[in-house]
C-alpha positions in Angstrom: 0.0 0.0 0.0 1.4 3.4 -1.0 1.3 6.5 1.0 -1.3 8.1 -1.4 -4.0 5.7 -0.3 -4.1 7.2 3.1 -4.9 10.8 1.9 -8.3 12.0 3.0 -10.2 13.3 0.0 -12.3 15.9 1.8 -11.4 17.6 5.0 -13.9 18.1 7.9 -14.4 21.8 6.9 -15.2 20.9 3.3 -17.8 18.3 4.4 -19.4 20.9 6.7 -19.7 23.4 3.8 -21.2 20.8 1.4 -23.7 19.6 4.0 -24.9 23.1 4.9 -28.1 24.2 3.2 -27.8 27.7 1.5 -29.3 30.5 3.5 -32.6 32.1 2.6 -30.8 35.2 1.4 -28.9 33.2 -1.2 -31.9 31.3 -2.5 -34.2 34.3 -2.3 -31.6 36.4 -4.1 -31.4 33.8 -6.9 -35.2 33.9 -7.2 -35.3 37.7 -7.4 -32.6 37.8 -10.0 -34.4 35.2 -12.1 -37.7 37.1 -11.7 -36.0 40.3 -12.8 -34.5 38.6 -15.9 -38.0 37.2 -16.8 -39.6 40.7 -16.4 -36.9 42.2 -18.6 -37.5 39.6 -21.2 -41.3 40.2 -21.2 -40.7 44.0 -21.4 -38.4 43.5 -24.4 -41.2 41.4 -26.1 -43.8 44.2 -25.5 -41.9 47.5 -25.9 -42.1 48.8 -29.4 -39.0 49.9 -31.2 -39.9 51.5 -34.5 -37.1 52.2 -37.0 -37.7 55.6 -38.7 -36.0 57.3 -41.6 -35.6 61.0 -41.8 -35.2 62.5 -45.3 -35.4 65.8 -47.2 -38.7 66.5 -48.9 -39.4 69.1 -51.5 -42.9 70.2 -52.5 -43.5 69.7 -56.3 -47.2 70.8 -56.7 -50.0 72.0 -54.6 -53.8 71.8 -55.1 -56.8 72.1 -52.7 -57.0 68.4 -51.8 -53.4 67.4 -51.6 -49.7 68.3 -51.9 -47.3 66.4 -54.1 -43.7 66.2 -52.8 -40.6 64.3 -53.5 -38.4 62.8 -50.7 -34.8 61.9 -51.2 -33.9 58.9 -49.1 -30.5 57.2 -48.6 -30.1 54.4 -51.1 -29.5 51.8 -48.4 -33.2 51.9 -47.6 -34.3 51.2 -51.2 -35.8 47.8 -50.4 -37.4 48.8 -47.1 -39.7 51.6 -48.3 -43.2 50.3 -49.3 -45.8 52.0 -51.4 -48.6 53.2 -49.2 -46.3 53.7 -46.2 -47.4 56.6 -43.9 -45.2 59.7 -43.8 -45.2 62.9 -41.7 -43.6 66.0 -43.1 -42.5 69.2 -41.4 -42.0 72.1 -43.8 -39.4 74.8 -43.3 -40.6 77.8 -41.4 -43.6 76.1 -39.9 -42.6 74.5 -36.5 -44.3 71.3 -35.6 -45.1 72.6 -32.1 -47.2 75.3 -33.5 -48.5 74.0 -36.9 -48.2 70.2 -36.5 -47.1 67.7 -39.1 -48.5 67.3 -42.6 -49.5 63.6 -43.0 -49.5 61.6 -46.2 -48.6 58.4 -48.0 -45.8 57.1 -50.3 -47.4 57.1 -53.7 -44.5 56.0 -55.9 -41.0 54.6 -55.4 -38.5 55.7 -58.1 -35.7 53.1 -57.6 -34.1 54.1 -60.9 -33.7 57.7 -59.9 -30.2 57.5 -58.3 -28.9 60.8 -57.1 -25.4 61.3 -55.9 -24.6 64.2 -53.6 -21.7 64.6 -51.3 -20.4 61.1 -51.8 -23.8 59.6 -50.8 -26.4 58.0 -53.0 -30.2 58.8 -52.7 -33.3 57.7 -54.5 -36.6 59.6 -54.9 -40.0 58.7 -53.4 -43.1 60.6 -54.4 -45.4 61.6 -51.5 -49.0 62.7 -51.4 -49.8 64.8 -48.4 -53.5 65.0 -47.3 -55.4 68.1 -46.4 -56.3 70.1 -44.2 -53.3 72.3 -44.3 -52.9 74.9 -41.5 -50.8 77.3 -43.7 -50.2 78.1 -47.3 -47.8 75.7 -49.0 -45.9 76.8 -52.1 -44.1 74.7 -54.7 -40.3 74.2 -54.0 -40.8 74.5 -50.2 -38.4 72.1 -48.4 -38.8 70.2 -45.2 -38.0 67.0 -43.4 -40.1 63.8 -43.6 -40.2 60.9 -41.3 -41.2 57.3 -42.4 -41.4 54.2 -40.3 -39.7 51.3 -42.1 -39.9 48.7 -39.3 -42.2 48.5 -36.4 -40.7 45.8 -34.3 -40.2 45.2 -30.6 -36.9 45.6 -28.6 -36.5 41.8 -28.5 -36.9 41.4 -32.3 -34.2 44.1 -32.8 -31.8 42.4 -30.4 -32.4 39.0 -32.1 -31.7 40.6 -35.5 -28.4 42.1 -34.3 -27.4 38.7 -32.8 -28.2 37.0 -36.2 -26.2 39.6 -38.0 -23.2 39.1 -35.7 -23.4 35.3 -36.1 -23.7 35.5 -39.9 -20.5 37.6 -40.0 -18.4 34.9 -38.4 
């Protein structure tokens, strides 16, 4: 028999620690952390996270029922804009706080109208803004339009980012 056979595998202190039941603080803390993670997950499933695009809009024609405008959108969004998508436009000189937005729809997507400016590429989208208008709108007025291209939840956005990271490897 060698001297290694007489080595005690666990000391008395180690056996006491293993036998001891965790305190209520430890088990309760674990439950609270798990509950917090579940609540964060549920919140991420319910909280909306819309993806909006801001673009320059220029009024092309005005009549009593509607305004026609063109918006110039970065080309990277060319496949994300849909005909009939809702748009809100703020025209220069008419603050949203006082006059509100002009609402409308995307009437036409001109994918072939590539415009290069400042090293960036844009395409044109035709907009039809609905009445009533709270002020006189003139052709060639400029403004900013906002379009929602994706109306997802926080969890869907996180999962999409993870998928993109995994695909890159």
